N, C-alpha and C positions, 0 to 999 in steps of 0.2 A: 586078445580081446580084453579091454579094460573092464573092471568090476562095474563101473557106472553104466557102460554100454550094455553089459550082460544083464544087469538088473532091468533095464528098460526093455530089452529084447524078450526077456522071459516073463514080462508083466508081473514081476515080483516086487515092484515098488511098494514100500511100506511107509505109510503116513500115520502119524500119531496126532490125534486131536486132544486138546487139553481143556477140561471144563471143571471149574471149582463149584460144581453143583451135581445134582442128580442127573443121570442119563438113562433114557431120553428125558429131558426136562419138558415141562408144558407151560403154556401161558403166554410167552412173549414171542415177538418176531425173530429175535436172535436164536432162541431155542428151536423154533420151528425150522428156520433156515438151516441150522447146523445139522439137525437130524435128517432132513431131506437130502442135504448134501452128502452126508455120510452114507446114506442108503444108495444114492446114485453112484458115488465113487466106488463103493464096495463091489460093484459089478465088474470093475476093471482092475482094481489094485487091492492090496491088503490094507485095511483100516483098523487102527487101534484107537480106543478111546480111554483116556485116563480121567477118572471122575471121583466123586465122593461116594455115591451109592448108585445102585441099579434100580430103575423103575420097572418093576415086574408087571405092571399093568399094560405096558406097551411092548409089542413084539419087536425084537431086534433081529435083523438078518443074521443068518448063521455064520456068514463070512465077516462079521464085524466082531472084533475081540474087545471086550470091555474089562477094564481093570479099575475097580472101585478102591483105590489105595489112598486117595487124598483125604485129609481131615476136614470136617465141616467147620466153617467159622462159628465161633461161639460169642455170645454177648456177655460182657462182663461189666463191672462197675464203670469202666472208662469207655463203654461203647463197644464197637466191634473189635474183637481180638482175633485176628487171623493167625493161626499157627504157622507163620511164614517159614521160619527156619526148618521146622519138621517137614512141611510139604515140599520144600526145595530139596531136602535130602532124600525124601521118599521118591520124588520124581527122578533125581539123579541116579539113584539105584535102579530104578526101572529102566532108564535109558541105557545104563551099562549092561543090563541083562538082555534087553530086547533089541537094542540098536536100530531104531527106525531110521529111515533115510531123510525124512523131513518131519518137523513138528509144526502143527498148524493150530493157532489159538484165535478164537473168535472173541473179540474185545481185548484191548491191550491190557486193561486191568479189570479183573484180577488174572484172567487166564494167560495173557501174555507174560505177566510178571513171573508166574510159576513155570513158564517155559524156559526161563533163562539158563537153567543148568545144561540145556542142549548145546549152548554155545561153548561150554567147557569141553565138550566132546567133538566139536567141529560139525555138529548137526545143524543145518540151516533152519531158521525160524521164520515162519510166515505169520504175520498178525493181520487179522481182518477187523476193521473198525465198522461199527454199526451205528455210530452217532454219539451216544452218551459218553464214550471214552475220549473223543476229541472235540466234539462240538460244544459251544458255549452260547447260552442265551440268558443274559442276566435278567431280562424282563420276566421270565417265567422260572428263574432259578434252576436252570437246566445245564447239566454237564459236570463230569468229574473234575475237570481242570479248574473249576472254581476253587477247589481245595489246592493250595499251593504245594503241599506235600505230594498229593497224588499227581499233580501236574509234573513234578520232577521225576517221579517214578515212571510216568508215561513216557517222558522224554528219554529216560535211560533205556526203557524197553525198545523204543523205536530205534535208538542208536545201535542196539545189538541185533535188531531184526534184519534179515536178509531181504525180505520183501514186505511191503506194507500195502495191503489191498483195501480199497474203500468201495462202498456200494453205490456211489453216485459221483458224477464229475464235480458237483458243487462241494464235495468234501475234500478235494485236493488242497484248497486253501486252508481248511481246518487242519489237515494233516501236516502241512508245512509249519503252521503256527505251533502245533503240538511238538514239533521237533523232528519230523520225518524229512529225510533228504528227498528232493524231487525225483532223483534217479531210482529210488526204491518204490515209488508209488505207482500202483496199477489200479485201474477201475474195473471191477467186475460186479455187475448188477446182481441183485437177489433173484431167486427163481422159485418156482413151485412145481409140484408133481401134478401135471395135468391129468394123468390117468387116474389118480386118486380122486380128483374132483368129480370126474364123470361117474363115479360109483355112488354119488349121493343124490338124493332127490329133495323134496320139500318136507318129507316126513309129516308129522302132525303139528308143525309149528304154528299154523294158522289157528288150529283149535286150542292149542296151549295158551296162546296170547290173545285169543278172541279177536282175530283179525278177519274182517269180512272179506269175501272173495273179491269184491269190486273196490276195496280200499287201495289207495295209492300209498305205497309204503316207502319211507325214506329210512335208510339204515346208517347208523354210526357204529362202527365196531372197533374197539380198542380200549386202552386204559383211559379212564376219565381223569386226565391230567391237564393242568393249565396250558401246557404247550400245544395241546390239540384244540384248544379254544372251543370246547363243546357248547359253552354258553352262547357263542355267536350263532350256532345252529338253532338253538331254542328261540332266540330273538327272530331269526329269519323265518322259522316255522310259524311263529305267531302271525306273520304276514301271509304265509302260504295258505293257511287254513281259511283265510278270508275269501280266497279265490277258488280253492280246492277243498270243499268241506269234507270230502271223504278221505282226506290225507291222514296219515298216521306216521309218527316218528318213533323209531326204536333205538334206544341206547343199549348196546350189548357190551358189557364189560364192567369192571369195578375201578375204583380209584378215589383219591382224596377230594375230588370235585363233586362227588355224588350228592352229598347233602346240599351243597350250594345249588346244584342243578335242579334238585327236587323242589327246593324253595322257590327258585325262579319259575319253575313249571306251575307251581301253585299261584304265584303272584300274577301270572299271565292267564290264569284260568284254563290251563291246558292239561289238567290231570287225566281227562278222559281221552286225550289224544296222544299222549306220550307214554311209552312203556320203558321201564328200566328192568332189564333182564337179570342183572347181576352177572356172576361168572357163567360163561357159556362153554360147554364141552366142545370137542372137535366136531362131533357129528352135528350138534346143534348149530355150530358156526356155519357150516355149509348149508344147512336147512335155511338159515336166515338169509344168506347170500342168494339162494335160489328164490326165496319168496319176495325179496325187496324189489322195488322198481328202479331206484337210484341209490347210489352209495355216496356219502358225503364225508370228507375229511378236511375241515377248515383249519389245519394246523399252522402254527407260527414257525415251527422248526421241526424238520424231519431229516433223517439220513437217507431214507428211501420210502418207507411206507408200504410194507409188504401187503397190507390189507387192500391197497389200491389194486395191485395186480391180481389178488384173489377175487375181488369183485369183477374185474375185467374178464377174468377167466370164466366167470359164470355169466358172461354176456350182459353185464350191467354197465350202464353209463355212470361215470364217476365225475363228481364235482369236488374240486380241491382249490386251495389258494394258489395264486400265481407266483409263488415263491419256489426257489429250488428246494428239492429236486423234482417237483411235480412236472415242470415243463419238459424234463428229460423222459418222463414216463407217459404222460398224457398228451395226446396230440389234440390241441385246441380245436374244438368244433368237429373233430372226427371221431375221437374215442371218449371225449369228455369235455368238461368246461373248466376253465381256470378263472377264479374271481379274486378281487383284491382282499387282502387280509383285513379282518375286523370290519367287514362291510355286510351286515345282515341284509341290507337292501339288495345288493347285487346277488348275494347268495339266494335270497328268496326269488328273485327274478329268474335265475338259472333253473331252480327247482320247478317253478311254475311253468316255464317254457317246456321242459321235458314232460311234465304232467299233462299238459294240453296237447302234446304231439306224440302220440304213442308210436307212430311209424318212424319218426326220427329217432326216438329213444331206442327202439329195437334195432334199427340199422346201425346206430353208433355202438350198441352193445355187441353186435356181431363183429364189427371192425375191431373192437377192443379185444375180443377173444382171439381174433386172428393175429393181432399185434403181440399178445402174450405168447402165443405159439411160436412166433418168429423170434422173439427177443428174450423171453423170460422162462423158458422151459428149463427145469432144474437139470436135465441131462446135458443141455448145452452149457449151462453154467459150470457143471462138473467138469466138462471137457476143457473149459477155460482154466480152471484150477489145475487140472492134470497137466496141461502144457507148462504151467509155471513150475510145478513139481519137477518135471523132467528137465526143464531149463536149469533149474538149480542143481540138479544131480549132474548134469552134463558139465557145468562150470566148476564143479568141485575138483 
């Protein structure tokens, strides 16, 4: 019996995740997805996480081994100074000692870059792209590949990777442009832990933000970044309130656009109607999803948009732009609405239609939840990755 076959039969497959940050990290979609995936996979195989520090505020499953051996990037006179040689050596020594069967990095840079020592030992590398590492949008200054040096590094990492997974079909083109070979590219959507969601209610969110029981609540959740076009939502909302006086808009999150958005809110005399929550904890996030009536994400560029399926999982109808990847996630007219980019008028019409038809809104929300259960359950996503791990091990 071969070693590879024996590993798979005994369920002792050992996969190492690489993260040049704290673990578990909080705040972004990539961090959330990575932790949920680690938890789901750890039920079936051995998971190791190499990171900078351990987050003691979040419980880590007992069967997940965490190694805080990497050095945190420091800021010097010349900007970011990443101790690349030291981290590469530290990771190489770890690999020699622990010998995982597969190394998995979420984001080609920096995590994929620091996974390269695995190639020296014949350990296959999987890189998962989540957008910023391979996508480019010059209009909103988005994407690491705008930097020519980073673009070359990303191309090198992709060349040495055994598999390159992307989280939506629309990213295949970006992956090829970044240097990935088509034969290496696989699409695996993001997922969420549905059992965790069911444990949350609405808490005291309405009292905290003074939301009346009969108010129609529109939620935007995410980084306040130009690529997400939050100003389009404010412009649309100024039209919505003319027809739906009891409507309320909540911006949950922080970002460089916040001052601009607050000024726009004042200019349109919407200060009493729009709430800026700032940073929102994990518990509060789900409270907001439960309390809102519709969720809106009018982005110009996204790799996936995990907040979309989080809202859908809470039986909320979603409105997003009719740009990829949203048509892959949202079924137009069934689980949500897709509207043209930078069209506050169409966005306002979609919101108003849902506000005036509670029955339709709730029916679409139920269908959205069912769709998430069928396509975006983290356990199913973990199985997709597990198949890739085993295929790589079989081919070695």
